N, C-alpha and C positions, 0 to 999 in steps of 0.2 A: 538678529535673524540671519541665518546661514547664506550665502551669497549662491550656493548651488540653486538650480531647479529640477525638482523630482517630479514635475507634474508629468500624469501619464505613464509613469514610470512604474517596473514591479520589482518588487525588493524581498528577497527570502530571508526572514530573520531566525536563526537557530537559538535555540532557549528563547523564544521569544517570549514564555509567560512569565519570567524573571523579573526582578526591578528594574534593570537598562531595558529590556524590552517592552514594559509596560511605560517609561518613561520615552522612549524612541516612538512608539506608537503615537502617544499622543502628539508630540511636535509634528510627526509628520502627516498625521491626518488632520490637524489645525492649519498648517501653512500649506500641505498639497493635498487636498481631498480628492483627486484625481488619482494618485499613487494607489496602486495595490500593494499590500505586504500578505504576505505568505508566513504565518507564524508556525514553525515547525518546531515541535517540543513533543517529549513522551508523555507527560502529565495528563491524562484525559479530564481530570478535575479541576485542573489549572484553566485549561482551555474552554471548559465548561464555564468555570466561574468568569472568566475573560469577555465569553461571547454574552454572559447576561448582563455585564455591564456597558459593553461596548457595542454589542449587536454584531452583525455581519458586515453589511455596506462593502468596502474595499479589502475588507479582512479577509483572510482564507486559513482555516484552521486547519492545518495538516498534523494527523498524528505519526511519528517518527521518530528514530533516533540516529545521531550521527554515525553510531556505529555501523548502522545497515547503509552501506553505498548505493544500493540499488532505489532504496526507498528515497534515499536525498537526491539521487540523480533525476527520480519523478519530481521531485518538488523543486528542482531548480530549472527544469526545462520553461525557455523562455524568459527566463529572468534578468535583470539587467545590473541587480546588485546585491551581493550576499552580504550579511552581516552576520559573522557569526561569533554568537554570545555563549552559546551551549557550552558546557563545564560541568565538571564533579569539583566544586571548590571547598569543601569543607574539608581542614587539615587534617584531623583527627579521622575521619571518614576514609579519606584517602590513604592515610597511613595504615589504618587496619584494613583496608582492601586494594591493595596496591593496583593487582591486574585491572581491577575495574575502572580504576583513575586512567590507567595507561591507555585502556581500550577506548575510553570516552574522548579524553583530553590530547592522546598522542593519534592514535589510529584515527579518531574523529576529524582532526586536523587533515591528516594525509589525504582523507575520503572529500573534506572540501574542497582543497586543492583540486583533486582530480576530478571532480564533478563541475566544477566553475570552469575548468580548461574545457573538458569535453562539450559544454552547455555552451560556451562563449559566453560567458558572463562578463560585463565590462568592469566590474571593480569587486573586490572584495576586501572587507578590513575585520580583521580579527581581533577579540578583544584581550589583553593578557593584563599582567598583575604586576607588580614591584617585588612581589614573591617568586617571581622568575628569573630576580636578579642576587648572582650568586646564591642560589635555592640551597636549603638547610632542611626541605621537607620533601616530599614527595609530591605535593600538588605542585610547589614551586618549580620542581625538576621538570614536571609532566607540562607546565605552562612553558619552561625553555625550550625544549622539545619541539612543541606546537609554533613556537616562534620561529626556529630555524627551518621547519617545514612550511610553514606560509612563506618567509623570506625567498629560500631557495626555490618555491616553486614556480617564481618568475621565470628561471631557467628552462621549466618545461612549458613555459606559456610561447615561449619562442616568436614566432611573427603573429601572434595570434592577439586581440585587442584585450586579452584578461591580462590584470594588475592585481597584485594582492600586496597587501600591507597590513602593519597591527598596530595599535595602540596599547599604551601601557602606563597605566596609573594605580594608584594606591587604594585606600579603603573609602567606600563610597557612602556618604552621608545617606540616611533615610534607606539605605537597602537592607531586604531581611536578612543578610549576613553580617550587617554591623553589630558592632559590640553594644552601641544603644540600646536596642530592646533587652538584652541580659542585664545590662546595669539597670533597666528600668522594672524589671522583672524582680531583681534582687534587692533592690531599695523596697519593693513593698513587703519584701519578707523581713527587710530590716537590717542587711547587711551587704557589702557590695564587697565581692573577691578581685582583687588586681594581681597579675602573676608577677610583676615586678615593677614600681613606682618610680621606675629612672625611663620606661619605655616611651617611646614617641612613635608618631606613625604619621604617613601623609595622608590627608583627606581632601576628597573633590565630592562635588554635589552631584546628582545626576545628570541635572541640567548641563553642566560642564563636560562631562563625560558623554553626553548625545553630540555635544557642539563638536569636541573633537573627534567624533566620527566622522560628522559631515564634512570636517575639514579635510580627515584623510579620502573621504569617497571623492572629493573635488580635486583635491591637490595632488594625489598618490601618482606617482612614476612606475611603482612597483620595487618593493623590497623593504621600504622606509618603516623605521618602529617611530610613532609620535608619540612623544612624554610632554604633557602639559607641565608647565609652573603652577603648583597648587601649594598651599600652606602646610605647615606640619602641626600636632598638637601633642601635650604632654598627657599620660594618660589619667595621671592626677586631676588635670585640669577637666578633663571629660567627666571624670567621677564628680567633681564639684558644680558641673555644670547639670548633670542629670538629676543629680540627689543630694543636693548640699545638705551637710550635717549629717548625713548617713553613716554609720560607721563602717570602715572598709577593712579588712584583711589581705595581707600578702601572701598568697600561696606559692611563689616559686616559676619561673620559666618553665611551661611545658615542651616536652619533646617536640624539635620541630619549629619550635617559634624564635625569634630573633630580637633582641633588644630594641633594635633600631631597622628600618626599611632603608633600604637602595633602589633608586630609580634610572640610575646611569653609574656604570663603572668608569672607570680611569683609561682601562682599556678600548672601552665604546666610546668614549669620550674622544681620541683619536681622529674617529672617521665619523663623527658626529657635528652638527652646526647647532647655532644658537639663534632664536628668534626674540622677539620682544615676550612672547607669552608662553615659548616651548622649545623642548631642544627634539632634534630630528637626528636618529642615528641613521646612516646611511648603509646600504649593502657591501660589502667587502668581497666582491664577485665579479668576475671577468665582463659579465653581461652589462653590469652597470654604467650608465654614462654621466657621471657625476659634473659636465658641464650642463646637464639638464636643468639642475638647482640654481635658480637665482636670488635665493633669499638667504639669509642668514648667515652668520659669521664662524670662524672657526673657535673651537674652545682651548684654553691653555692646556699646556700640559699637565696630566695628573688631577686633572679636574674629577670629581664626584659629586654625583647627586644625592645625598642623604636626609634621612628625616631629622637626624640629631643636629645636621650643620645648615640646614636651610634656613635662607634669609627671612622666608616669612612664617610667622606663626598665628594661631588661632589663641585667643585666650580666653579666660570662662565666659566673659560677656559674649565675645564673637560664637562661641560654642554653643550658648542658650539660644541665641536667635538665631543659629543654623537647624538646630534640631527641635525649635518650636518650642 
């Protein structure tokens, strides 16, 4: 259970009808039933379906787009926390529609910063991805920009109470964007496609992602990027777990796809610390007070955190248990 107390608080959750949003809402409503969550997203059908499942209670369903600063400002009025989960995430869609991705992922992040500061929001936590690290596709590049915007937003908060930080993690088990549903559909058709059988990925559960956000909400002093220590998996092991014995075809790496993922670079490691279960990248800006952080230890020179050199791995049995 998270150590913080969200009782009677008001939370604005952008992209709130997604996989993370559903898991976050479930946790908050279970542990802090007096908290109010404003679910801000642009898909009226998903909001309708969520309301049918969860009802109203302390949930507020607000149609809007993070591209629309005025609408976002209205939604943020009187808010204590903003969890910024809204994004365009599909790599091929971002490659084909680049400026659409820029407007949502980059300009949307700037809107969140401006609105949060103007509204006096206490804490902002933005969700990022391993694809933002040494990006090779537009999605990753836009999320890198978003990280920079969120971190530097603390400089403009000045003497206000608002503090902004990011969480950065890998592929989410059980999310709609996961490869698991793809493998399951392909298995029904009798053939699985794998782009490269050497591929590795970081994996995190939705529950762990929510817990990381709680940690950032409680601990952030402004500008940190929180990275969880999570296991890696081989793509072949995942295919064995989802569809054992189903024939598979190697199709080749797609444009914008990496063989392995990276969560922490050697350059970032020089201004990061390590705790038992996470890495924390500290800002490199004059406004940051490094003496304020009383936990963790420095990382050794040249340290990187990559999916293929990770110490923790999920085997076929563990993957089968996780995906049910």
